[in-house]
C-alpha positions as CSV (number, residue, x, y, z in Angstrom):
1,M,-0.1,-0.1,-0.4
2,T,1.4,3.3,-0.9
3,A,2.7,5.5,2.0
4,I,0.8,8.9,2.0
5,H,2.0,11.5,4.9
6,A,0.4,15.0,5.0
7,I,2.4,17.9,6.4
8,V,-0.1,20.4,7.3
9,D,-0.2,24.2,7.7
10,V,-2.8,25.0,10.3
11,G,-1.9,28.7,10.2
12,L,-3.0,29.1,6.5
13,G,-5.3,25.6,6.3
14,N,-3.1,23.9,4.0
15,S,-2.0,20.1,3.5
16,S,1.1,19.3,1.3
17,Y,2.1,15.5,1.0
18,L,5.0,13.2,0.6
19,V,4.2,10.4,-1.3
20,D,6.7,7.5,-0.5
21,L,6.8,5.8,-4.3
22,G,8.4,2.3,-3.4
23,D,11.8,2.9,-4.6
24,G,13.8,5.2,-2.1
25,R,12.6,8.1,-3.5
26,A,9.4,10.3,-2.7
27,L,7.2,13.3,-4.7
28,V,5.7,16.1,-2.6
29,I,2.6,17.4,-3.9
30,D,2.3,21.4,-3.2
31,P,5.8,22.3,-0.7
32,H,5.5,25.4,1.2
33,R,8.4,27.6,0.8
34,D,10.5,25.4,3.8
35,P,11.8,22.8,3.1
36,R,12.8,21.5,5.9
37,P,9.8,19.3,6.7
38,Y,9.7,17.8,3.5
39,L,13.4,16.9,3.5
40,A,13.3,15.7,7.1
41,L,10.3,13.5,6.9
42,A,11.6,11.7,3.4
43,T,15.0,11.4,5.4
44,D,13.1,9.9,8.4
45,H,11.7,7.0,6.0
46,R,15.0,6.7,4.1
47,L,13.5,8.2,1.0
48,R,14.7,10.9,-1.4
49,V,12.5,13.5,-2.7
50,A,12.7,13.2,-6.5
51,F,9.8,14.8,-7.9
52,T,7.7,18.0,-6.8
53,A,4.0,19.0,-7.7
54,E,2.6,22.4,-8.0
55,T,-1.3,21.8,-8.9
56,H,-1.6,25.1,-9.6
57,L,0.1,29.2,-9.1
58,H,-0.5,29.4,-5.6
59,A,-1.7,33.2,-4.2
60,D,-1.6,31.9,-0.5
61,F,2.0,30.9,-0.7
62,V,4.7,30.4,-1.8
63,S,5.9,27.9,-3.4
64,G,8.8,25.2,-2.1
65,S,9.0,23.0,-5.3
66,R,12.6,25.3,-6.3
67,E,13.8,25.2,-2.9
68,L,12.8,20.8,-3.8
69,A,14.8,21.6,-7.0
70,A,18.2,22.8,-5.7
71,Q,18.1,19.5,-4.0
72,G,18.0,17.3,-6.7
73,A,13.7,17.3,-7.3
74,T,12.3,17.4,-10.4
75,V,9.3,20.0,-10.7
76,L,6.4,19.2,-12.3
77,A,3.7,21.8,-12.6
78,S,0.6,22.8,-15.2
79,A,2.4,23.6,-18.9
80,A,0.1,26.5,-19.0
81,G,1.1,28.2,-16.3
82,N,3.8,29.4,-18.6
83,R,6.2,29.2,-15.3
84,E,10.2,30.7,-16.0
85,F,12.3,28.7,-14.0
86,P,12.5,24.3,-15.2
87,H,9.9,22.4,-14.8
88,T,8.0,19.4,-16.3
89,G,5.5,21.1,-18.6
90,L,2.2,18.8,-18.1
91,R,-0.9,19.2,-20.1
92,D,-4.4,17.3,-19.6
93,G,-4.0,13.2,-20.0
94,D,-0.1,13.6,-19.3
95,E,1.5,10.9,-17.4
96,V,5.0,10.9,-15.7
97,N,6.7,7.7,-14.9
98,L,7.4,7.6,-10.7
99,G,9.2,4.1,-11.1
100,G,6.4,1.3,-10.3
101,L,3.6,4.2,-10.0
102,M,2.3,6.7,-12.7
103,L,0.8,10.0,-12.3
104,R,-1.7,11.5,-14.5
105,A,-2.6,15.4,-14.1
106,I,-6.2,16.3,-15.1
107,A,-7.0,19.8,-15.8
108,T,-9.4,20.6,-13.8
109,P,-9.2,24.8,-14.0
110,G,-12.2,26.9,-11.4
111,H,-9.8,27.9,-8.4
112,T,-7.0,29.3,-11.1
113,P,-7.0,28.6,-14.9
114,E,-4.1,26.3,-15.7
115,H,-5.5,23.8,-12.2
116,L,-4.3,20.5,-12.8
117,A,-5.3,17.8,-10.3
118,Y,-3.3,14.5,-10.0
119,L,-4.3,11.0,-10.7
120,L,-1.8,8.9,-8.8
121,L,-2.2,5.0,-10.5
122,D,-0.1,1.7,-9.6
123,G,-1.0,0.2,-12.7
124,T,-4.4,0.4,-13.7
125,R,-5.4,1.2,-10.2
126,E,-6.3,4.4,-9.3
127,V,-4.4,5.1,-5.5
128,A,-4.8,8.4,-4.7
129,L,-6.2,12.0,-6.0
130,F,-4.8,14.9,-5.2
131,T,-6.8,17.8,-6.1
132,G,-5.2,21.1,-4.6
133,G,-8.4,23.4,-5.0
134,S,-10.2,21.8,-7.6
135,L,-12.4,19.7,-4.6
136,L,-11.9,20.1,-1.0
137,V,-13.3,18.6,1.6
138,D,-17.4,19.4,2.0
139,A,-16.7,22.8,-0.3
140,V,-14.3,23.9,-3.9
141,A,-12.1,26.8,-3.7
142,R,-12.8,30.0,-4.1
143,T,-12.8,31.9,-8.2
144,D,-12.7,35.0,-7.9
145,L,-8.8,35.3,-6.7
146,T,-7.2,35.3,-11.1
147,D,-9.5,38.3,-12.1
148,A,-12.2,39.4,-10.5
149,T,-14.1,39.8,-14.2
150,R,-13.5,36.0,-14.7
151,T,-14.8,35.2,-11.2
152,E,-18.0,33.5,-12.7
153,E,-16.7,32.0,-16.1
154,L,-13.9,30.3,-13.6
155,A,-17.0,29.2,-11.1
156,R,-18.4,27.5,-14.2
157,L,-15.0,25.8,-14.9
158,A,-15.1,24.4,-11.5
159,F,-19.0,23.2,-11.9
160,R,-17.2,21.0,-15.6
161,S,-14.4,20.1,-13.7
162,I,-16.0,18.4,-11.0
163,W,-18.8,17.1,-12.5
164,D,-17.2,16.3,-15.5
165,R,-13.6,14.6,-14.3
166,L,-13.4,14.3,-10.7
167,L,-16.6,13.2,-10.2
168,T,-16.5,9.8,-12.7
169,L,-13.8,8.8,-10.9
170,P,-14.8,5.6,-8.2
171,D,-16.7,7.1,-5.4
172,A,-13.6,5.1,-3.0
173,L,-10.8,7.0,-4.2
174,P,-9.4,8.7,-1.5
175,V,-8.9,12.8,-2.0
176,Y,-6.4,14.7,-0.4
177,P,-7.2,18.9,-1.0
178,T,-5.0,21.1,-0.8
179,H,-6.6,24.1,1.1
180,G,-8.9,23.1,3.5
181,A,-10.1,24.7,6.9
182,G,-8.4,27.9,8.2
183,S,-7.4,28.6,4.2
184,F,-8.9,32.2,3.1
185,C,-8.5,30.4,-0.5
186,S,-11.7,27.8,0.3
187,T,-15.4,28.3,0.8
188,P,-16.1,27.5,4.7
189,A,-14.7,24.0,5.0
190,S,-15.0,20.8,6.8
191,S,-11.8,20.6,9.9
192,E,-11.0,17.1,8.4
193,R,-8.4,17.7,6.0
194,T,-8.8,14.6,3.5
195,T,-12.1,12.8,1.5
196,T,-13.0,10.2,-0.4
197,I,-15.1,10.9,-4.2
198,G,-17.9,9.0,-2.7
199,R,-18.3,11.2,0.1
200,E,-18.0,14.6,-1.7
201,R,-20.6,13.0,-4.0
202,S,-23.2,12.4,-1.4
203,H,-22.0,15.7,1.4
204,N,-20.6,18.2,-0.2
205,Q,-23.6,20.9,-0.3
206,L,-22.3,22.1,-3.3
207,L,-23.2,19.5,-5.2
208,G,-26.3,19.0,-4.1
209,T,-27.8,19.4,-7.3
210,R,-26.1,19.2,-11.0
211,N,-27.5,22.6,-11.8
212,E,-24.2,24.8,-12.9
213,D,-26.4,28.1,-12.6
214,A,-27.6,26.4,-8.5
215,F,-23.7,26.0,-7.9
216,V,-22.0,29.5,-9.3
217,A,-25.1,31.5,-7.1
218,S,-23.5,29.0,-3.9
219,L,-20.0,29.8,-4.3
220,L,-20.0,32.9,-5.7
221,G,-22.2,33.8,-2.6
222,S,-20.2,32.0,-0.2
223,L,-16.7,34.4,-1.0
224,G,-15.3,36.4,1.3
225,T,-12.2,38.7,1.7
226,Y,-8.7,37.8,1.1
227,P,-5.2,38.7,2.1
228,T,-3.8,41.6,-0.1
229,Y,-0.8,39.7,-0.6
230,F,-2.9,37.0,-2.5
231,H,-2.4,39.6,-5.4
232,R,1.0,39.3,-6.1
233,L,1.8,35.6,-5.0
234,P,0.3,33.9,-7.9
235,E,3.3,36.0,-10.1
236,V,6.1,35.3,-7.6
237,N,4.9,31.7,-8.2
238,R,5.2,31.8,-11.8
239,R,8.4,33.5,-11.9
240,G,9.8,31.4,-9.3
241,P,10.8,32.9,-5.8
242,R,14.3,33.6,-4.7
243,V,16.4,30.2,-3.7
244,L,17.0,30.5,0.1
245,Q,18.4,26.9,0.8
246,S,18.3,27.7,4.5
247,M,16.0,29.9,6.2
248,L,17.4,33.5,6.8
249,T,18.2,34.7,10.9
250,L,17.1,37.7,12.1
251,A,20.2,40.7,12.7
252,Q,20.1,41.5,16.6
253,L,19.4,45.6,16.5
254,T,20.2,48.0,19.6
255,P,17.4,50.2,21.1
256,P,19.0,53.0,18.9
257,E,19.2,50.5,15.4
258,V,15.7,50.7,16.1
259,Q,14.9,53.8,16.2
260,R,16.7,55.2,13.7
261,L,14.8,52.4,11.0
262,L,11.8,53.0,12.5
263,S,12.6,57.0,11.7
264,E,13.7,56.0,8.2
265,G,10.3,54.3,7.3
266,A,10.3,50.7,9.0
267,V,7.6,49.8,10.8
268,A,7.3,46.9,14.4
269,I,5.7,44.2,14.6
270,D,5.0,43.1,17.5
271,V,5.0,39.5,18.0
272,R,4.6,39.2,21.8
273,P,0.8,37.9,23.6
274,V,-1.9,41.2,23.5
275,V,-1.3,41.3,27.7
276,E,2.4,42.3,26.4
277,F,1.6,44.2,24.3
278,A,-1.0,46.4,26.7
279,Q,1.2,47.0,29.2
280,A,3.8,48.5,27.1
281,H,5.1,48.8,23.8
282,V,7.0,50.6,21.1
283,P,5.0,54.1,20.0
284,G,3.6,53.3,16.6
285,A,3.9,48.7,17.1
286,L,1.5,47.1,15.0
287,S,0.5,44.5,17.7
288,I,-0.1,40.9,15.6
289,A,1.0,38.0,18.0
290,L,3.1,34.9,16.6
291,R,0.4,31.8,16.6
292,P,-0.8,30.1,13.8
293,A,-2.2,32.4,12.0
294,F,0.0,35.1,12.4
295,A,1.5,34.8,8.7
296,S,-2.0,35.9,7.1
297,W,-2.3,39.0,8.9
298,F,1.5,39.9,8.3
299,G,0.7,39.6,4.9
300,W,-2.5,41.3,4.8
301,L,-1.7,44.7,6.9
302,V,2.2,44.9,6.1
303,P,3.4,45.9,2.5
304,P,6.0,42.8,2.0
305,T,8.0,46.5,0.9
306,Q,7.8,48.3,4.3
307,A,11.0,46.9,6.1
308,V,10.2,45.3,9.6
309,V,11.4,45.2,13.1
310,F,10.5,42.8,15.1
311,I,9.5,42.7,18.8
312,V,9.9,39.5,20.1
313,G,9.0,38.4,24.0
314,D,10.7,35.2,25.8
315,D,10.6,32.1,24.7
316,Q,9.1,32.5,21.2
317,D,9.9,30.8,18.2
318,H,11.9,32.7,16.4
319,D,12.9,30.2,13.3
320,D,9.2,30.2,13.4
321,L,8.5,34.1,12.6
322,V,11.0,34.1,9.8
323,R,9.3,30.8,8.2
324,Q,5.9,32.5,8.0
325,A,7.2,35.4,7.0
326,L,9.0,34.1,4.7
327,N,5.7,31.6,3.6
328,I,4.2,34.6,2.4
329,G,6.8,36.3,0.7
330,H,8.5,39.0,2.9
331,E,11.6,38.8,2.7
332,N,12.3,43.0,4.0
333,L,13.2,41.5,7.6
334,A,15.6,44.0,8.9
335,G,16.1,42.0,12.0
336,E,14.6,42.0,16.1
337,L,15.2,44.7,19.1
338,A,18.0,42.4,20.4
339,G,16.8,42.0,24.6
340,G,13.1,43.1,23.4
341,M,11.3,45.5,25.9
342,P,13.3,45.0,28.5
343,A,16.0,46.5,26.4
344,W,14.0,49.3,25.0
345,L,13.0,50.6,28.7
346,A,16.0,50.2,30.0
347,A,17.6,52.4,27.4
348,G,15.0,55.2,28.0
349,Y,12.7,55.1,25.1
350,P,9.0,56.1,24.9
351,T,6.3,53.7,25.5
352,Q,3.1,53.1,25.1
353,S,-0.2,51.4,26.9
354,V,-3.1,50.1,25.8
355,A,-6.2,49.5,28.6
356,V,-7.7,45.9,27.9
357,V,-11.2,44.5,29.2
358,A,-12.7,41.0,29.2
359,A,-15.7,40.6,27.0
360,E,-18.3,39.9,29.6
361,R,-17.2,43.6,30.4
362,A,-17.6,45.3,27.7
363,G,-20.8,47.2,26.2
364,A,-20.0,50.5,27.8
365,T,-18.0,51.8,25.5
366,P,-18.9,51.5,21.7
367,I,-17.5,48.3,19.7
368,I,-15.9,48.1,16.6
369,D,-16.0,44.2,15.6
370,V,-13.4,43.6,13.1
371,R,-13.8,39.7,12.5
372,Q,-14.6,38.6,8.8
373,A,-18.3,39.4,7.8
374,A,-19.4,35.9,8.0
375,E,-18.4,35.8,11.6
376,Y,-19.9,38.8,12.7
377,D,-23.1,37.8,10.6
378,A,-23.3,34.6,12.4
379,G,-23.2,36.2,16.1
380,H,-21.9,39.9,17.1
381,V,-22.6,41.7,20.0
382,P,-25.9,44.4,19.7
383,G,-24.6,47.5,18.6
384,A,-21.5,46.4,17.4
385,Q,-20.2,48.2,14.7
386,H,-18.6,45.9,11.8
387,H,-15.2,47.2,10.0
388,E,-12.9,43.8,9.1
389,L,-9.1,44.2,10.2
390,G,-8.0,43.5,7.1
391,S,-10.0,47.1,5.6
392,L,-9.5,49.4,8.7
393,A,-7.0,51.4,8.4
394,E,-9.0,52.6,5.6
395,D,-12.4,52.8,7.6
396,V,-11.0,55.1,10.6
397,P,-12.3,57.9,9.2
398,N,-16.1,56.1,9.2
399,L,-15.0,55.3,12.8
400,P,-17.7,57.3,15.7
401,A,-15.5,60.2,17.8
402,G,-14.7,58.9,21.2
403,P,-13.5,56.2,23.2
404,L,-14.0,52.7,21.3
405,A,-13.2,49.3,22.5
406,V,-11.8,46.9,19.5
407,M,-13.3,42.7,19.7
408,C,-12.8,39.8,17.2
409,G,-13.2,36.6,18.6
410,H,-10.5,35.8,21.1
411,G,-8.4,39.2,21.1
412,E,-5.4,39.2,18.6
413,R,-7.1,40.4,15.8
414,A,-8.2,43.2,18.8
415,M,-4.8,43.5,19.3
416,S,-4.2,44.4,15.9
417,G,-7.2,46.8,15.5
418,V,-6.3,48.9,18.2
419,S,-2.6,49.4,16.8
420,L,-3.8,50.2,13.4
421,L,-5.6,52.9,15.0
422,E,-2.8,54.5,17.2
423,R,-0.9,54.1,14.2
424,A,-4.1,56.7,12.3
425,G,-4.1,59.1,15.7
426,R,-6.2,57.6,17.7
427,G,-6.7,57.5,21.1
428,D,-8.8,56.0,24.0
429,L,-8.9,52.5,22.4
430,T,-9.4,49.9,24.7
431,A,-8.9,45.8,23.4
432,V,-11.4,42.9,24.1
433,V,-10.6,39.7,25.4
434,G,-12.4,37.2,24.1
435,G,-15.3,37.8,22.0
436,P,-19.1,37.7,21.5
437,D,-19.8,34.5,23.0
438,E,-18.0,35.2,26.1
439,W,-20.2,38.1,26.1
440,A,-23.7,36.5,25.5
441,A,-22.7,34.1,28.6
442,L,-24.0,36.2,30.8
443,P,-27.7,35.6,32.0
444,G,-29.8,37.9,29.9
445,R,-27.6,39.1,26.4
446,Q,-28.0,37.7,23.5
447,L,-26.6,38.1,20.1
448,A,-27.6,39.9,17.3
449,R,-27.2,38.2,13.6
450,S,-27.4,39.7,10.3
451,E,-30.2,38.6,8.0
């Protein structure tokens, strides 16, 4: 039996796969930029990564195929993707001999125009289907990332790709999607990461009827906003990202060096927990707590051209911080404040602080809810104004005057919102720790829901 190992990036909501080809070699599907997890997993199983396959030009992460190619792997990808680096270009029906196994390309346009799914075959037996963004667990990936004017056209292509190509395969065939729960590329998806053709045929609500218009209306009606870096990464991946071969390390900067960089236009990104940020932070710093979802919000809120200085807390994972930044193509990393906030305080530089309130005590101050629209619609504190975090900086002129409390679901996005408003010159701000569910836990309270 062919062994398939998943490598999951929970923050980006994506899965990559390492496939044991049975002859000492391995195939990797849709690797992220850092090659170490794939190389380490291959080593653990006494394998050599010989192939890496791309299902599409990714918008939500920088591909790691060039990194694996630098280690000797052959890159397989759609010929229609026009990639500008060495690869084997595949078209619909093309097959690649992997030794005892065969990989067949299936054109599945929709999520992107050049999208391929890959059917793994052992002789004539179908072993596995790698669907990228064409068919997900209980979902289908969005079709509005390539060109807003082509969203409906691509949705119709997605419908035909699924019904005419993928659902013609056996019901028992295991399906391994790339996008999943937590991915901005996905419409709302199950927390499960793998599925079968038969399960999707019977459980995927988008496939409940073989009516193309109904499918398109349902898919397009489920699309929310997505990070701004999605606009640039497909071209980064088409041209080929810079090969690093080893992860970057952060320069250690003294407080005067940090102050100089900030005066020259750099931005301080404080990745400490929200309570530590609230107690004291560098004036103008942007709070983006280091957690699995860090990359999405860092890439959304910070332009890639802007130099970044990190403020890191004790015991935080510096390697993970750099990995997440590079994974969404942000390489302008000036360094980190050596010694963290204690060094800044010891040097006598000014700080700012933010008030914090538990969600159950919120409500006396006007609330700005910075969650995504679908989250807000599902339940919010009555009277709370909705301004998504990704557009909050542009929405500042539309916010009410006076004190404001900023809320999300837990507290991290709320503190990011507070720091954005601070940078815009707003004062008298409070970050809410907890969310609407905690607010509504007290007797007599009920959340409002949007129609």
